[in-house]
N, C-alpha and C positions, 0 to 999 in steps of 0.2 A: 720703527716707522709705524704709524697708525694706518692700517689698511682700510680702504673704502669698502663699505658693506655691499655695494652693488657695482657691477661693471657698467661703465658708460657705454651707450650704444655707438657703434661706428657708422660712418656715412657711406657704406659700400653700396647701398641701394641706389639705383640710377635716378637722377633727377628728371623732371619733365623735359628739360632741355636736352638731356642726353638721350632720352627715349625718342624725342622728335628727330634728333640727329641720326639715330640709328634706323628709324623707321621711314624716314622721308624717301630714301632710295627705293624701298619696296613699294611704297604708296605711289611713287612716280611711275614705276613700271606697271603697276596694276591700272593706274589711270590711263596710261598709254595704250594698254591692251583693250580697255573698255572703249576708248575713243576709236581705236582702229577697228574693233569689231562692229561698232555702230556705223562707222563710215563704210565699211565693207558691205554691211547689210543694206545700207541705203543705195550704194552704187549698183548692187546686184538685184535690187528689188524689182527692177523693170524687166529682167530677163530670167530670173530664177524663181520658179514657182514651186508649189508644194506637192505633196504626194497625190498621185492619181490625176494630176493636172495635164490635160492634153497639150499644153504649151510647153511643158517641162521636158528637157532632155536629160534630167538627172536619172540615176538608176531607179528610183521609186516613182518617177514621172511616167506619163503615158503618151508621150508625143509620137512614139513609133507606131502604135496602133492607130492613132488619129491620122497619121500621114498615109498609112496603108488604106484606110477607109476613104480618104480623099482621092487617092489614086484609083479607087474603084467607083468613083462618082458619087460617093456619099458626102453630103454636106455636114460639116461638124460645127456646131455653134456652142459657145461657152456661155452659160448663165450663172450668175452669182447671186441672184435674188429669186425669191419664190415667184414674184410677179413675172419675171422674165421666163422662168421655167414653165409656169402654167400657161402663159400666153402662147408658147411655141408648141404646145401639145396638139396632136391630131392623129388621124388614122394612118398617115404616112410618116409618122415620127416615132423614133425610139428615144425615150427619156431616161438617161442614166443618172441616178442619184448617187454621187460619190460618198456622201456622208449623211445617211438618213438618221443616224443617232444624234446628230447635232441639231436636228429640227425640234422645235417645241411641239407640244401637243396639238395646238391649233394649226400649226403649219403642216403637220403630218396629216391631220384630218382633211384640210383643204387640198393638199396634194393628192390624197387618195381619191377624193371626190372628183377632182378634175381629170386625173389619169384614168379612172374607171369609165368616165363618160367619153373619153377621147377615142376609144377603139384602137389605140396604139399600143406600143410595148413600153413597159416601165421596168427598168433594171435596177434593183436595189443591191448595193455593195455592202456586205457584212452587216446587215440589219440586225440589231439586238432584239431582245424580247419585247420591249415597249414599242419600238418602231415596227416590228413585224405585226404586232397585234393591230395597229392602226392602219398600216400601209398594205398589209396582206392578210386580211381576216381569214381565219381558218388554218393558219400556219403558226406553229410555235417554234421558237428558237431554243436550241439546246446549248450547253456549255461549249466553249471554244475548244477546237482540236487542232493539232499540228498540221501544217500544210505539207503535203507530199504528193508524189505522182500516183494518181488514182485512175482506175479504169471506169468508164462511164456506167456500165451495168444497167442500161436503160434503153428504151426504144426511141429516144429523141434523135431525129436525124442529124442535128448539128453535133450532138455528143458522139454519135456513132462514127461520123466522118472525122471528127477530131481525134478520137481515140483517147489514149492516156493524156491527162493534163494535170497541172499543179493545182490541186483542189484541196479542200478541207476547211479549216477555219471554223466558223459557226455552222452547226448542223441544224437541220430543220425536221420537224415532223408535221404531218398534215393528214386529216381525215377526209379531205375533199376528193371525191372519186375521180374527177377529171384531171387532177393534178398529175404532173409527170415529175418523178424524182430520179436524180442521177448522181453519180460520183459519191457513193456511200463511204463514210469514214466511221469506223467502229459501229457499223450497223445503221447509221443515220445519214441521209443524203445531204450533200453540201451544195446541190443545185436543184432548185424547184421551179418548175414552170406552172403557173397558176392561171388558167384561162379566166377571163372576165366576161360578164354577160353581154357586153357591147361588141364582142368579137376580137378584142385585144387580149393581152396577157400581161402578167406580172412575173418577172424572173427574179428569183432570189439567189444571189451568188455569195457563198459563205466566206470567201476570202478574195482580196483584190490582186493577189500575186500574179495571176496570169496576164493582167493588164499592164504590169510594170515593164519598163523598157528592158531591165536586166533579165527578165524571164520570158519575154515574148517569143524568143527563138528556141525555148526548151519544150520538149514533149510536143503535144498538140495544142499548145497555148494559143498560138497565132490563129490557127484554124477555128478554134472554139470562140475566141474573142471576135473575129471578123464575122462569124455567122450569127452570134448573139447580137452584135451591135449593127450589123449591116443588113438586117432583114427588111428595113424600110429605107427610103431614099434620104431621110433627114435624121440626124442624130443631135439631140440637145444634151450637152454634158453639163449637168447641174452640180456646181461646187457650192454647197451651203456655206454661208458666211455669218459670223456672229454679229456683223454690222448691218445685216439685212433689216430694214425697218419693220418688216412683218414679224420679226422675232421679238420685238418689244411690245407688241399688241396682242399678246397671248390671251385668248378668251376661252375660259373653261366652262362657259354656260352650255347647258344641254341643247342639242339640236332637235331634229324631228323625233317624235316619240318612237317612230319605227326604225330610227337609226341604230345600228349595232354599237353598243358602248364598249369601251375597252374594259378588260378585267380590272378588278380593284387593285391588284398587285402591280399593275402597269400604268397607273395614273400619273406617276411622277414624270417630269420632263425627260425625254430620251437623252437629252444632252448630259444628264447626270450619270449615264452609263459609262462615259469616257472619263478615265482618271486624268489627273494633271499630266502624268508622264505620257499618256496617249496623245495629248495635244502638243507636246514638245517635239520639234523635229529631231529625227534620229541623229543628225549631225551635231546638234548641241549635246546630246547624251554621250556620244562617242568622244566629243571634245572634252567634256567634263571628266569622263573616265580617264582620258589620257593625261589631263592636267593633274588629276589625283594621283595617278601612278608616278608621274614625274615628281610631284611634291614628296611622296613617300621615299622615292629613290634619293632625292636630294637630302632628306632628313637622315636617311641611313648613311649616306656619304659623309655628311657633316658630323654625325655621331661617331663614326669610325675615326675621324681625324682627332677626336678628343681622347686619344689613348694615353698610355703612360709616357712620361717624359723620356726623351732619348738624349744621352750624353753626347755632346758634340765638341770637337776641338774648336775653340774660339779662333777667329781669324787674327785677332790681336790679343796681346797680354793685357789684362786689366788688373791694376793694383787692388789688393784687398781693401785698402782704405777707401778707394774710389767706389768699389762695389758696396761697401758698408754704408758709405755716405749716400749713394744713390738709393739704396733700399730704405734708409732712414727718411729720405725726402719723400719717397712714395708713401711710407707709413704716415708721415706728417700731413701730406696732401689729402690722404683718405681719412685722417683723424682716427687712425687705427692704433690707439695706445694699447689696447688689449693684446693685439698681435705682436706689437713691439715688445711689450713686457713678457709675453710668453717666449719669444725668441731669446731675450736676454736671460731669462731664468733657465731655459732648456740648455743654453750654451754653458752657463755656470755649473749646472748640475752635472753635465757631461765632463767638465774639466776637473771638478773636485771629487768626483766619485772614485777614480783610481787613487787619489791622494789619501782618501779616507779608507781605502781597502775595500771598496764596494765594487762588485763586478759591473761591467757595462750594461748588462741586461736589467740590473736593478737600480740604475742611475736615476730613474724617474719614478721609483716606488717610494712614497713618503715614509712609510714605516722603517724601511731598511736604510735609506739614505740619511734621514734625520737622526736616527740612533747612532750611526757611525760618525756623523759630523759633530754631534753634540759632545762627544768625548774628547774632541780635539780643540774646542774653542771655549771661551768663557761667556759667550752671548747666550741669553736665556733661550730655552727651546721654542717658546711660542714666537719669539722674534725670528728665529731661523726658519720656522715653518712658514711664517708670513712672507719672508724674503724669497724662499725657494718655491712655494706653492700658493702664494696669496692671490688676491683678486687684482683686477686691472687698476692702475692708478687713475684718479679722476682728472688730473690736469697734467700738462706738459712738465710743469715743475716737479710734480710728484714722480713722473717717469724718470727725470734726470736724477732725482734723489735715489730712486730705486737702483739705477745703474751704479751710482757711487757706492751704495751700501753692498751691492753684490760684489763689486771689486774689492771692497774692504774685507768681506767675508772670505773671498777666495785667497787673499793675501794671508789672512790669519790661518787658514787651513794649511797653506803651503809652508808657513814658518813654524807651525806647531810641532 
């Protein structure tokens, strides 16, 4: 038989239709999860607020401290735009800025000008270097530090009454002689009270943790929070928003010549200090981590199932002819002539090896088997080599011819 020089490719690779059939279930599940997540977010959008929101009862919300302030006669107003925040400032008002790093340069400068002239209190939560330079001149922000229970170590009455509190976060340094520094972490204070010329003050809080619902009852957090936020009858809780119209009209033109300009290294927008992960709610991060762990565990579980084959007793007896026919139909459906030819050749080599005096371990070694078989038949050696170790037949007819020739070779070896 003339052997084909190259083996024909088989069609074992999945077709686009097969890929779609296998993947559509997974895609349907993913689509359902996405729709359910969006629906859940829309339904809860009216009642579920973000971190440091006085309307939120979530662990990272601040509804508890807001309710305590209201019970003591302090009015709490939520502002989401710069116009609302600046319009509500005054000598009898405390302005809490929950996200000073989200404000643009012009917003920070405008807020500082208004707050300084109001003679009220401005409380900045975890202000970074650029925000500190513009909102609290004379104070510099140091790298972030872990939040822990710290002693006040200062003469501020509110801190001395509160005692130990969960402080830390961003640390500050200042050369202003009238500034009061409290709760040092690694030698740097995490609470700074900076008096302003109009009789008010600016308070820098290095971390927001003591205002969270989940930590308000720890240490002296509640006492310190109520004293810092309740020193005046009105509290404006400013939650900066990226949709604030004033954020799109950032004007970097210089102001009065006597105005103190920010340092050159702090001229970029303070919003750039927050990374993408800082803006993602913690629930989404934990959810993504849980899904990743679940996917890894599922992959490990599926991989362990693909272990070695286990011999089982069949529930019914299957005739050898039916099994052979079923396997041949599968080979034909997959157009796997190469595998069918390999199976036929391997079975023939296994049967004729002991007839030619070849050990079973050498039945598939060409040099040993061909030498032993060639001494018992009259077929040329190159034809025997092609029959037992040749390439895949190119057509179905060639495969049938190969099967007939292998049968003839086996009969010749048996009768020799």
